[in-house]
ROFIPA-62100 format. One line per field, with one value per residue (C-alpha): residue number from 0; residue in one letter; x, y, z; chain. Coordinates in nm, 2 decimals. Layout:
tilo NUM | ...
drendren A | ...
xx X | ...
yy Y | ...
zz Z | ...
lumdo A | ...
***
This chain:
tilo 0 | 1 | 2 | 3 | 4 | 5 | 6 | 7 | 8 | 9 | 10 | 11 | 12 | 13 | 14 | 15 | 16 | 17 | 18 | 19 | 20 | 21 | 22 | 23 | 24 | 25 | 26 | 27 | 28 | 29 | 30 | 31 | 32 | 33 | 34 | 35 | 36 | 37 | 38 | 39 | 40 | 41 | 42 | 43 | 44 | 45 | 46 | 47 | 48 | 49 | 50 | 51 | 52 | 53 | 54 | 55 | 56 | 57 | 58 | 59 | 60 | 61 | 62 | 63 | 64 | 65 | 66 | 67 | 68 | 69 | 70 | 71 | 72 | 73 | 74 | 75 | 76 | 77 | 78 | 79 | 80 | 81 | 82 | 83 | 84 | 85 | 86 | 87 | 88 | 89 | 90 | 91 | 92 | 93 | 94 | 95 | 96 | 97 | 98 | 99 | 100 | 101 | 102 | 103 | 104 | 105 | 106 | 107 | 108 | 109 | 110 | 111 | 112 | 113 | 114 | 115 | 116 | 117 | 118 | 119 | 120 | 121 | 122 | 123 | 124 | 125 | 126 | 127 | 128 | 129 | 130 | 131 | 132 | 133 | 134 | 135 | 136 | 137 | 138 | 139 | 140 | 141 | 142 | 143 | 144 | 145 | 146 | 147 | 148 | 149 | 150 | 151 | 152 | 153 | 154 | 155 | 156 | 157 | 158 | 159 | 160 | 161 | 162 | 163 | 164 | 165 | 166 | 167 | 168 | 169 | 170 | 171 | 172 | 173 | 174 | 175 | 176 | 177 | 178 | 179 | 180 | 181 | 182 | 183 | 184 | 185 | 186 | 187 | 188 | 189 | 190 | 191 | 192 | 193 | 194 | 195 | 196 | 197 | 198 | 199 | 200 | 201 | 202 | 203 | 204 | 205 | 206 | 207 | 208 | 209 | 210 | 211 | 212 | 213 | 214 | 215 | 216 | 217 | 218 | 219 | 220 | 221 | 222 | 223 | 224 | 225 | 226 | 227 | 228 | 229 | 230 | 231 | 232 | 233 | 234 | 235 | 236 | 237 | 238 | 239 | 240 | 241 | 242 | 243 | 244 | 245 | 246 | 247 | 248 | 249 | 250 | 251 | 252 | 253 | 254 | 255 | 256 | 257 | 258 | 259 | 260 | 261 | 262 | 263 | 264 | 265 | 266 | 267 | 268 | 269 | 270 | 271 | 272 | 273 | 274 | 275 | 276 | 277 | 278 | 279 | 280 | 281 | 282 | 283 | 284 | 285 | 286 | 287 | 288 | 289 | 290 | 291 | 292 | 293 | 294 | 295 | 296 | 297 | 298 | 299 | 300 | 301 | 302 | 303 | 304 | 305 | 306 | 307 | 308 | 309 | 310 | 311 | 312 | 313 | 314 | 315 | 316 | 317 | 318 | 319 | 320 | 321 | 322 | 323 | 324 | 325 | 326 | 327 | 328 | 329 | 330 | 331 | 332 | 333 | 334 | 335 | 336 | 337 | 338 | 339 | 340 | 341 | 342 | 343 | 344 | 345 | 346 | 347 | 348 | 349 | 350 | 351 | 352 | 353 | 354 | 355 | 356 | 357 | 358 | 359 | 360 | 361 | 362 | 363 | 364 | 365 | 366 | 367 | 368 | 369 | 370 | 371 | 372 | 373 | 374 | 375 | 376 | 377 | 378 | 379 | 380 | 381 | 382 | 383 | 384 | 385 | 386 | 387 | 388 | 389 | 390 | 391 | 392 | 393 | 394 | 395 | 396 | 397 | 398 | 399 | 400 | 401 | 402 | 403 | 404 | 405 | 406 | 407 | 408 | 409 | 410 | 411 | 412 | 413 | 414 | 415 | 416 | 417 | 418 | 419 | 420 | 421 | 422 | 423 | 424 | 425 | 426 | 427 | 428 | 429 | 430 | 431 | 432 | 433 | 434 | 435 | 436 | 437 | 438 | 439 | 440 | 441 | 442 | 443 | 444 | 445 | 446 | 447 | 448 | 449 | 450 | 451 | 452 | 453 | 454 | 455 | 456 | 457 | 458 | 459 | 460 | 461 | 462 | 463 | 464 | 465 | 466 | 467
drendren M | E | T | T | S | V | R | Q | L | V | T | F | A | L | D | G | D | V | Y | A | V | G | I | E | S | V | A | F | V | V | A | A | G | A | S | T | R | V | P | H | A | D | S | F | I | D | G | L | T | N | V | R | G | A | L | L | P | V | V | D | G | V | R | W | A | S | G | A | P | R | V | Y | G | K | A | G | K | I | V | V | L | R | Q | R | A | N | D | V | G | L | A | V | D | R | M | L | G | V | A | E | A | R | E | R | E | I | A | P | L | S | S | G | E | A | D | I | Y | E | G | L | Y | M | R | E | D | T | A | V | R | I | F | R | V | Q | A | L | F | D | A | L | K | S | R | K | P | A | V | A | D | S | A | P | M | A | T | S | V | R | A | L | R | S | G | E | R | D | V | E | A | A | P | Q | E | R | R | M | L | R | F | E | T | S | G | E | Q | Y | G | L | D | M | G | G | V | R | E | I | L | P | M | P | E | K | L | V | G | V | Q | G | L | P | P | Y | A | M | G | T | G | V | Y | R | N | G | T | A | M | P | I | V | H | L | G | A | L | L | L | A | G | A | A | S | K | P | R | R | V | V | C | A | E | V | A | T | P | N | G | R | Q | I | V | G | L | A | V | D | W | V | H | D | L | Q | A | P | R | A | D | A | A | A | R | F | A | P | S | L | E | S | Y | S | E | M | V | R | G | V | A | Y | A | S | S | G | T | P | M | F | V | L | D | E | E | R | L | L | G | E | G | G | A | L | C | R | L | L | P | S | Q | A | G | R | R | A | S | A | A | E | A | A | E | E | A | P | E | G | G | A | P | D | S | L | Y | V | F | F | Q | A | C | G | Q | E | Y | G | M | P | A | G | D | V | K | E | V | R | R | L | T | R | L | T | P | V | P | H | A | P | A | G | I | A | G | V | A | N | V | R | G | R | I | L | T | V | V | G | A | Q | A | A | L | E | L | G | G | A | R | E | R | T | A | H | L | I | V | A | E | K | D | G | A | E | R | G | I | A | V | P | R | V | T | R | V | V | R | I | P | P | D | Q | T | K | Q | G | F | Y | H | C | S | R | D | R | K | L | V | P | L | V | A | P | S | A | F | R
xx 4.48 | 4.18 | 3.86 | 3.53 | 3.21 | 2.92 | 2.56 | 2.26 | 1.96 | 1.60 | 1.50 | 1.15 | 0.97 | 0.77 | 0.58 | 0.83 | 1.14 | 1.37 | 1.43 | 1.59 | 1.61 | 1.87 | 1.78 | 1.84 | 1.53 | 1.30 | 1.09 | 0.90 | 0.70 | 0.33 | 0.08 | -0.10 | -0.46 | -0.75 | -0.67 | -0.90 | -0.86 | -0.78 | -0.99 | -0.79 | -0.47 | -0.21 | -0.23 | 0.09 | -0.08 | -0.27 | -0.45 | -0.45 | -0.44 | -0.46 | -0.13 | -0.11 | -0.37 | -0.21 | -0.31 | -0.03 | 0.00 | 0.07 | 0.26 | 0.21 | 0.57 | 0.51 | 0.33 | 0.58 | 0.89 | 0.76 | 0.44 | 0.28 | -0.01 | 0.05 | 0.04 | 0.08 | -0.21 | -0.23 | 0.05 | 0.11 | 0.33 | 0.38 | 0.74 | 0.71 | 0.99 | 1.08 | 1.25 | 1.28 | 0.93 | 0.75 | 0.64 | 0.54 | 0.43 | 0.56 | 0.33 | 0.53 | 0.44 | 0.65 | 0.96 | 1.28 | 1.50 | 1.80 | 2.11 | 2.46 | 2.63 | 2.98 | 2.98 | 3.22 | 2.96 | 2.69 | 2.70 | 2.56 | 2.29 | 2.24 | 2.15 | 1.79 | 1.76 | 2.01 | 1.73 | 1.52 | 1.78 | 2.10 | 2.24 | 2.22 | 2.40 | 2.40 | 2.26 | 2.37 | 2.23 | 1.95 | 1.98 | 1.86 | 1.78 | 1.82 | 1.55 | 1.65 | 1.42 | 1.45 | 1.30 | 0.99 | 0.94 | 1.01 | 0.75 | 0.48 | 0.57 | 0.56 | 0.27 | 0.48 | 0.58 | 0.95 | 0.94 | 0.80 | 0.59 | 0.90 | 1.22 | 1.53 | 1.78 | 2.07 | 2.37 | 2.60 | 2.34 | 2.27 | 2.64 | 2.65 | 2.36 | 2.51 | 2.86 | 3.01 | 3.16 | 2.98 | 3.28 | 3.08 | 2.91 | 3.24 | 3.47 | 3.79 | 3.63 | 3.33 | 3.09 | 3.06 | 2.80 | 2.97 | 2.76 | 2.80 | 2.66 | 2.75 | 3.04 | 3.21 | 3.21 | 3.14 | 3.13 | 2.89 | 2.90 | 2.61 | 2.53 | 2.34 | 2.17 | 1.81 | 1.69 | 1.78 | 1.48 | 1.42 | 1.39 | 1.02 | 0.86 | 0.71 | 0.80 | 0.60 | 0.77 | 0.82 | 0.86 | 1.16 | 1.42 | 1.77 | 1.83 | 1.97 | 1.64 | 1.45 | 1.12 | 0.94 | 0.85 | 0.69 | 0.90 | 0.77 | 0.60 | 0.39 | 0.60 | 0.72 | 1.08 | 1.27 | 1.49 | 1.82 | 2.03 | 2.36 | 2.57 | 2.42 | 2.48 | 2.84 | 2.94 | 2.74 | 2.49 | 2.64 | 2.34 | 2.28 | 1.97 | 1.95 | 1.81 | 1.83 | 1.75 | 1.97 | 1.75 | 1.96 | 1.87 | 1.94 | 1.97 | 1.78 | 1.70 | 1.35 | 1.44 | 1.52 | 1.40 | 1.46 | 1.61 | 1.66 | 2.00 | 1.93 | 2.23 | 2.29 | 2.39 | 2.45 | 2.75 | 2.83 | 2.94 | 3.30 | 3.50 | 3.79 | 4.02 | 3.96 | 4.28 | 4.23 | 4.09 | 4.36 | 4.27 | 4.28 | 4.55 | 4.46 | 4.44 | 4.15 | 3.96 | 3.74 | 3.65 | 3.56 | 3.34 | 3.14 | 3.42 | 3.67 | 3.91 | 3.97 | 3.97 | 4.01 | 3.74 | 3.83 | 3.84 | 4.11 | 3.87 | 3.91 | 3.60 | 3.54 | 3.45 | 3.16 | 3.18 | 2.88 | 2.87 | 2.89 | 2.63 | 2.38 | 2.46 | 2.28 | 2.39 | 2.51 | 2.43 | 2.10 | 1.99 | 2.03 | 1.80 | 1.51 | 1.43 | 1.36 | 1.06 | 0.95 | 0.80 | 0.58 | 0.48 | 0.38 | 0.19 | 0.01 | -0.08 | -0.17 | -0.54 | -0.55 | -0.38 | -0.66 | -0.94 | -1.15 | -1.17 | -1.45 | -1.56 | -1.47 | -1.49 | -1.11 | -1.11 | -1.24 | -0.99 | -1.04 | -0.80 | -0.67 | -0.41 | -0.11 | 0.17 | 0.03 | 0.04 | -0.25 | -0.26 | -0.50 | -0.63 | -0.84 | -1.20 | -1.26 | -1.04 | -1.22 | -1.51 | -1.60 | -1.48 | -1.58 | -1.49 | -1.23 | -1.40 | -1.19 | -0.87 | -0.74 | -0.36 | -0.21 | 0.08 | 0.41 | 0.26 | 0.50 | 0.59 | 0.32 | 0.03 | -0.18 | -0.42 | -0.75 | -1.10 | -1.45 | -1.60 | -1.96 | -1.89 | -1.55 | -1.21 | -1.00 | -0.63 | -0.55 | -0.23 | -0.12 | -0.08 | 0.20 | 0.41 | 0.33 | 0.43 | 0.75 | 0.66 | 0.84 | 0.79 | 0.57 | 0.28 | -0.04 | -0.39 | -0.61 | -0.97 | -1.08 | -1.06 | -1.04 | -1.15 | -0.97 | -0.98 | -0.75 | -0.73 | -0.95 | -0.73 | -0.90 | -0.72 | -0.79 | -0.59 | -0.59 | -0.55 | -0.57 | -0.84 | -1.02 | -1.04 | -1.24 | -1.33 | -1.19 | -1.26 | -0.92 | -0.89 | -0.63 | -0.41 | -0.36 | -0.20 | 0.17 | 0.44 | 0.21 | 0.11 | -0.20 | -0.09 | -0.33 | -0.24 | -0.44 | -0.20 | 0.08 | 0.02 | 0.14 | -0.06 | 0.10 | -0.14 | -0.11 | -0.27 | -0.38 | -0.08 | 0.14 | -0.02 | 0.10
yy -19.46 | -19.22 | -19.36 | -19.19 | -19.29 | -19.40 | -19.32 | -19.53 | -19.32 | -19.42 | -19.23 | -19.14 | -18.92 | -18.61 | -18.42 | -18.49 | -18.43 | -18.68 | -18.66 | -18.89 | -18.96 | -19.15 | -19.52 | -19.51 | -19.29 | -19.52 | -19.77 | -19.92 | -19.82 | -19.89 | -19.82 | -19.49 | -19.53 | -19.32 | -19.05 | -18.86 | -18.48 | -18.31 | -18.00 | -17.68 | -17.86 | -17.69 | -17.75 | -17.96 | -18.23 | -18.48 | -18.62 | -18.94 | -19.29 | -19.63 | -19.82 | -20.16 | -20.07 | -19.74 | -19.39 | -19.22 | -18.85 | -18.81 | -18.52 | -18.42 | -18.41 | -18.16 | -17.90 | -17.95 | -17.89 | -17.62 | -17.48 | -17.55 | -17.78 | -18.12 | -18.11 | -18.47 | -18.66 | -18.84 | -19.00 | -19.37 | -19.46 | -19.36 | -19.36 | -19.41 | -19.21 | -19.30 | -19.08 | -19.23 | -19.36 | -19.13 | -19.22 | -18.99 | -19.08 | -18.89 | -18.92 | -18.96 | -19.04 | -19.36 | -19.53 | -19.53 | -19.76 | -19.74 | -19.55 | -19.50 | -19.16 | -19.08 | -18.80 | -18.59 | -18.62 | -18.45 | -18.07 | -17.84 | -17.60 | -17.23 | -17.10 | -17.07 | -17.44 | -17.58 | -17.61 | -17.82 | -18.04 | -18.21 | -18.15 | -18.24 | -18.51 | -18.60 | -18.94 | -18.98 | -18.65 | -18.61 | -18.38 | -18.55 | -18.34 | -18.51 | -18.42 | -18.33 | -18.56 | -18.36 | -18.06 | -18.26 | -18.36 | -18.00 | -17.87 | -18.10 | -17.97 | -17.60 | -17.66 | -17.47 | -17.59 | -17.62 | -17.36 | -17.02 | -16.83 | -16.64 | -16.85 | -16.65 | -16.55 | -16.77 | -16.66 | -16.60 | -16.40 | -16.19 | -16.12 | -16.01 | -15.77 | -15.61 | -15.60 | -15.78 | -16.12 | -16.36 | -16.52 | -16.79 | -16.90 | -16.92 | -17.18 | -17.27 | -17.58 | -17.48 | -17.71 | -17.66 | -17.82 | -17.96 | -17.98 | -17.99 | -17.78 | -17.75 | -17.99 | -17.80 | -17.87 | -17.59 | -17.54 | -17.31 | -17.25 | -17.42 | -17.10 | -16.97 | -17.30 | -17.37 | -17.68 | -17.91 | -18.01 | -18.20 | -17.98 | -17.90 | -18.05 | -17.72 | -17.36 | -17.04 | -16.81 | -16.45 | -16.18 | -15.95 | -16.17 | -16.25 | -16.59 | -16.76 | -16.71 | -17.03 | -16.92 | -16.93 | -17.23 | -17.28 | -17.30 | -17.51 | -17.22 | -17.13 | -16.83 | -16.79 | -16.89 | -16.76 | -17.04 | -16.96 | -17.19 | -17.15 | -17.28 | -17.03 | -16.75 | -16.84 | -16.95 | -16.70 | -16.93 | -17.28 | -17.51 | -17.83 | -18.01 | -17.95 | -18.22 | -18.05 | -17.71 | -17.57 | -17.33 | -17.04 | -16.74 | -16.40 | -16.08 | -15.79 | -15.44 | -15.55 | -15.86 | -16.22 | -16.41 | -16.77 | -16.82 | -17.16 | -17.25 | -17.51 | -17.76 | -18.09 | -18.29 | -18.25 | -18.46 | -18.43 | -18.21 | -18.10 | -17.95 | -17.76 | -17.56 | -17.19 | -17.13 | -17.41 | -17.20 | -17.07 | -16.73 | -16.65 | -16.45 | -16.08 | -16.11 | -16.37 | -16.19 | -16.00 | -16.32 | -16.50 | -16.24 | -16.49 | -16.74 | -16.66 | -16.95 | -17.32 | -17.59 | -17.96 | -18.21 | -18.50 | -18.71 | -18.49 | -18.33 | -17.95 | -17.74 | -17.37 | -17.20 | -16.96 | -16.62 | -16.61 | -16.23 | -16.17 | -16.43 | -16.42 | -16.10 | -15.76 | -15.61 | -15.95 | -16.12 | -16.28 | -15.97 | -15.77 | -16.02 | -15.98 | -15.62 | -15.70 | -15.89 | -15.62 | -15.40 | -15.67 | -15.79 | -15.43 | -15.39 | -15.72 | -15.62 | -15.25 | -15.31 | -15.55 | -15.30 | -15.05 | -15.30 | -15.28 | -15.59 | -15.83 | -15.96 | -15.67 | -15.72 | -15.72 | -16.05 | -16.20 | -16.27 | -16.34 | -16.62 | -16.65 | -16.87 | -16.77 | -17.00 | -17.28 | -17.08 | -16.94 | -16.58 | -16.39 | -16.03 | -15.85 | -15.87 | -15.52 | -15.39 | -15.60 | -15.43 | -15.72 | -16.04 | -16.12 | -16.34 | -16.18 | -16.21 | -15.95 | -15.77 | -15.50 | -15.47 | -15.13 | -15.06 | -14.96 | -15.01 | -15.06 | -15.41 | -15.57 | -15.39 | -15.66 | -15.41 | -15.24 | -15.38 | -15.24 | -15.28 | -15.15 | -14.87 | -14.77 | -14.83 | -15.00 | -15.05 | -15.42 | -15.55 | -15.92 | -16.09 | -16.31 | -16.01 | -15.78 | -16.06 | -16.13 | -16.50 | -16.57 | -16.87 | -16.92 | -16.68 | -16.81 | -16.77 | -16.55 | -16.62 | -16.39 | -16.02 | -15.88 | -15.52 | -15.37 | -15.03 | -14.88 | -14.51 | -14.41 | -14.58 | -14.85 | -15.12 | -15.44 | -15.76 | -16.04 | -16.38 | -16.74 | -16.83 | -16.70 | -17.00 | -16.92 | -16.66 | -16.74 | -16.58 | -16.58 | -16.54 | -16.28 | -16.53 | -16.72 | -16.43 | -16.39 | -16.19 | -16.13 | -16.49 | -16.69 | -17.00 | -17.29 | -17.50 | -17.80 | -17.87 | -17.63 | -17.44 | -17.09 | -16.85 | -16.50 | -16.21 | -15.92 | -15.58 | -15.39 | -15.16 | -15.46 | -15.44 | -15.11
zz -9.35 | -9.33 | -9.17 | -9.23 | -9.04 | -9.25 | -9.17 | -9.27 | -9.38 | -9.45 | -9.76 | -9.89 | -10.13 | -10.03 | -10.29 | -10.56 | -10.35 | -10.16 | -9.79 | -9.53 | -9.15 | -8.96 | -8.94 | -8.56 | -8.52 | -8.72 | -8.53 | -8.82 | -9.13 | -9.20 | -9.47 | -9.43 | -9.32 | -9.21 | -8.95 | -8.72 | -8.73 | -8.40 | -8.33 | -8.33 | -8.43 | -8.64 | -9.02 | -9.02 | -8.80 | -9.01 | -8.70 | -8.49 | -8.63 | -8.48 | -8.52 | -8.36 | -8.10 | -8.00 | -8.10 | -8.29 | -8.38 | -8.75 | -8.90 | -9.27 | -9.38 | -9.66 | -9.44 | -9.16 | -9.37 | -9.62 | -9.48 | -9.82 | -9.89 | -10.05 | -10.43 | -10.54 | -10.38 | -10.05 | -9.84 | -9.89 | -9.59 | -9.23 | -9.10 | -8.72 | -8.55 | -8.19 | -7.93 | -7.59 | -7.51 | -7.76 | -8.11 | -8.39 | -8.74 | -9.04 | -9.35 | -9.67 | -10.03 | -10.07 | -9.93 | -10.14 | -9.93 | -9.70 | -9.83 | -9.69 | -9.67 | -9.54 | -9.29 | -9.50 | -9.79 | -9.58 | -9.63 | -9.36 | -9.49 | -9.43 | -9.09 | -9.19 | -9.25 | -9.00 | -8.73 | -8.97 | -9.15 | -9.04 | -9.39 | -9.75 | -9.95 | -10.32 | -10.42 | -10.78 | -10.92 | -10.66 | -10.36 | -10.04 | -9.73 | -9.39 | -9.15 | -8.79 | -8.60 | -8.28 | -8.46 | -8.54 | -8.18 | -8.07 | -8.33 | -8.17 | -7.82 | -7.93 | -8.19 | -8.44 | -8.79 | -8.87 | -9.15 | -9.07 | -9.33 | -9.45 | -9.44 | -9.34 | -9.61 | -9.69 | -9.49 | -9.79 | -9.98 | -9.67 | -9.64 | -10.01 | -9.96 | -9.65 | -9.81 | -9.51 | -9.47 | -9.24 | -9.07 | -8.88 | -9.20 | -9.40 | -9.25 | -9.42 | -9.57 | -9.78 | -9.95 | -10.32 | -10.56 | -10.87 | -11.19 | -11.56 | -11.84 | -12.21 | -12.17 | -11.88 | -11.51 | -11.26 | -10.89 | -10.69 | -10.32 | -10.14 | -9.95 | -10.25 | -10.34 | -10.22 | -10.41 | -10.69 | -10.90 | -11.23 | -11.54 | -11.59 | -11.90 | -12.00 | -11.93 | -11.97 | -12.23 | -12.14 | -12.41 | -12.43 | -12.24 | -12.37 | -12.54 | -12.23 | -12.04 | -12.11 | -11.95 | -11.62 | -11.40 | -11.06 | -10.74 | -10.45 | -10.26 | -10.57 | -10.68 | -11.04 | -11.09 | -11.40 | -11.54 | -11.71 | -11.93 | -11.74 | -12.03 | -12.27 | -12.01 | -11.95 | -12.30 | -12.50 | -12.67 | -12.64 | -12.65 | -12.45 | -12.32 | -11.94 | -11.71 | -11.37 | -11.22 | -10.95 | -10.76 | -10.64 | -10.42 | -10.59 | -10.39 | -10.56 | -10.44 | -10.37 | -10.17 | -10.25 | -10.55 | -10.66 | -11.00 | -11.16 | -11.32 | -11.59 | -11.60 | -11.78 | -11.47 | -11.10 | -10.99 | -10.62 | -10.33 | -10.30 | -10.02 | -10.17 | -9.95 | -9.93 | -10.13 | -10.38 | -10.66 | -10.89 | -11.02 | -11.39 | -11.54 | -11.57 | -11.95 | -11.91 | -11.63 | -11.87 | -12.06 | -11.73 | -11.56 | -11.36 | -11.29 | -11.02 | -11.08 | -11.13 | -10.86 | -10.88 | -10.77 | -10.56 | -10.88 | -11.02 | -11.27 | -11.31 | -11.25 | -11.29 | -10.96 | -11.01 | -10.85 | -10.62 | -10.59 | -10.97 | -11.04 | -10.75 | -10.57 | -10.59 | -10.92 | -11.05 | -11.38 | -11.27 | -11.08 | -11.40 | -11.57 | -11.33 | -11.39 | -11.75 | -11.63 | -11.38 | -11.64 | -11.78 | -11.44 | -11.34 | -11.66 | -11.60 | -11.24 | -11.29 | -11.32 | -11.03 | -10.80 | -10.87 | -10.82 | -10.50 | -10.28 | -10.28 | -10.62 | -10.84 | -11.22 | -11.24 | -11.05 | -11.37 | -11.65 | -12.02 | -12.12 | -12.48 | -12.65 | -12.86 | -12.98 | -12.76 | -12.44 | -12.25 | -12.13 | -11.91 | -11.94 | -11.68 | -11.79 | -11.66 | -11.95 | -12.22 | -12.39 | -12.61 | -12.78 | -13.13 | -13.42 | -13.65 | -14.00 | -14.19 | -14.13 | -14.37 | -14.39 | -14.37 | -14.61 | -14.44 | -14.09 | -13.80 | -13.70 | -13.48 | -13.65 | -13.81 | -13.98 | -13.92 | -13.87 | -13.88 | -13.53 | -13.51 | -13.76 | -13.61 | -13.77 | -13.50 | -13.52 | -13.45 | -13.29 | -13.34 | -13.00 | -13.13 | -13.24 | -12.94 | -12.70 | -12.90 | -12.92 | -13.25 | -13.46 | -13.77 | -13.80 | -13.65 | -13.80 | -13.58 | -13.53 | -13.24 | -13.18 | -12.82 | -12.80 | -12.50 | -12.34 | -12.08 | -11.97 | -12.26 | -12.52 | -12.73 | -12.91 | -13.09 | -13.02 | -13.27 | -13.11 | -13.24 | -12.99 | -12.68 | -12.45 | -12.13 | -11.87 | -11.52 | -11.18 | -11.00 | -10.62 | -10.52 | -10.35 | -10.68 | -10.86 | -10.79 | -10.97 | -11.27 | -11.31 | -11.23 | -11.04 | -11.06 | -10.75 | -10.88 | -11.17 | -11.09 | -11.41 | -11.47 | -11.69 | -11.76 | -11.69 | -11.93 | -11.94 | -12.26 | -12.23 | -12.34 | -12.69 | -12.83
lumdo A | A | A | A | A | A | A | A | A | A | A | A | A | A | A | A | A | A | A | A | A | A | A | A | A | A | A | A | A | A | A | A | A | A | A | A | A | A | A | A | A | A | A | A | A | A | A | A | A | A | A | A | A | A | A | A | A | A | A | A | A | A | A | A | A | A | A | A | A | A | A | A | A | A | A | A | A | A | A | A | A | A | A | A | A | A | A | A | A | A | A | A | A | A | A | A | A | A | A | A | A | A | A | A | A | A | A | A | A | A | A | A | A | A | A | A | A | A | A | A | A | A | A | A | A | A | A | A | A | A | A | A | A | A | A | A | A | A | A | A | A | A | A | A | A | A | A | A | A | A | A | A | A | A | A | A | A | A | A | A | A | A | A | A | A | A | A | A | A | A | A | A | A | A | A | A | A | A | A | A | A | A | A | A | A | A | A | A | A | A | A | A | A | A | A | A | A | A | A | A | A | A | A | A | A | A | A | A | A | A | A | A | A | A | A | A | A | A | A | A | A | A | A | A | A | A | A | A | A | A | A | A | A | A | A | A | A | A | A | A | A | A | A | A | A | A | A | A | A | A | A | A | A | A | A | A | A | A | A | A | A | A | A | A | A | A | A | A | A | A | A | A | A | A | A | A | A | A | A | A | A | A | A | A | A | A | A | A | A | A | A | A | A | A | A | A | A | A | A | A | A | A | A | A | A | A | A | A | A | A | A | A | A | A | A | A | A | A | A | A | A | A | A | A | A | A | A | A | A | A | A | A | A | A | A | A | A | A | A | A | A | A | A | A | A | A | A | A | A | A | A | A | A | A | A | A | A | A | A | A | A | A | A | A | A | A | A | A | A | A | A | A | A | A | A | A | A | A | A | A | A | A | A | A | A | A | A | A | A | A | A | A | A | A | A | A | A | A | A | A | A | A | A | A | A | A | A | A | A | A | A | A | A | A | A | A | A | A | A | A | A | A | A | A | A | A | A | A | A | A | A | A | A | A | A | A | A | A | A | A | A | A | A | A | A | A | A | A | A | A | A | A | A | A | A | A | A | A | A | A | A | A | A | A | A | A | A | A
***
């Protein structure tokens, strides 16, 4: 009879994600109180706090693990970790209780994360990362956060980019994430998976993308993350309502990028043998471009094993999707690239609304904003041309923002006219409403988006050249 050791884990929430530590490392848990900042301390150290008459160093769990500032308010609890005679407090949002996990259910992570986490296990459909407590104590001794500014590439993706197989990172028993989308079950090697997150309530639409591209959300480090409906991609349009996003690392010629795979449900981790996937017959290989075979889960349920190279590798299906956004991002950022540093006009953006989504345009390219009182249609004009308008005695061709940005839907009424000029070319842009003028610091514009860290809102930035 097979015996498997069971670990008891103390679980807690950190900035919207779930983490755990071994119960053997936890001394006690107290409510978070006021802490005294330590001069010249690293950013991941909250400070010193008085716990039961003793001064205790407190580490901000969010900054220690990710290097990013906390988004969702203040910490509510302090988990006191003990190693020999030393105590350290870990500031967390809230406690989630004690859970049990079998050792075989805990999957090791890529080499870039192995120093920080003992592994990952699935609790229902939630991914739980297990902190390596020793790494926290080592971080305090070296005064160095666990995650560097640039996390190393996942081993399997690095192997794909180099065209070589990483033997050490590919043991005979590989961990595979099993999930469901559009009524089918699939498995994906954990080497390419970075996070599992809830499906965002709202996504930013991006024009010109194929139907399976749902839009753009925000990844944890503030970068824009394209989200793809995996069922629609694999099954050519099959629709379902996804509840989870599997964040995968895609290798591109310009480096790594995180792409979200929207799925209906995440089940568990599987450990099929290396030879467990039965390959498709040659007659079906063209039909199953991104699926390399079928394996059976521990429950006996068949699952399609996704081909990591054809899906996530350089030149794969998701890599081919990303360049379609590159042109729009370059167009959006072209004025900002030419702007001098230090408060130049291009750091100001005029925000307008179209189809319920805000967009920003560099104010340096905007000559004026006025109410659109009259627009004369032009017979047989190309699609997207809303008409012509008289602007200070000049006849100006006007482009509809909804059509130019390929937003679709019912035609909206337009109330404002943005008169923009770039490289000597003047054009009018009809929009439903101009909302505000915002001065944006350079560090809040990433990948052609304005990222508002306060509410994690993404606003696409567009240049006049997008309205032709």
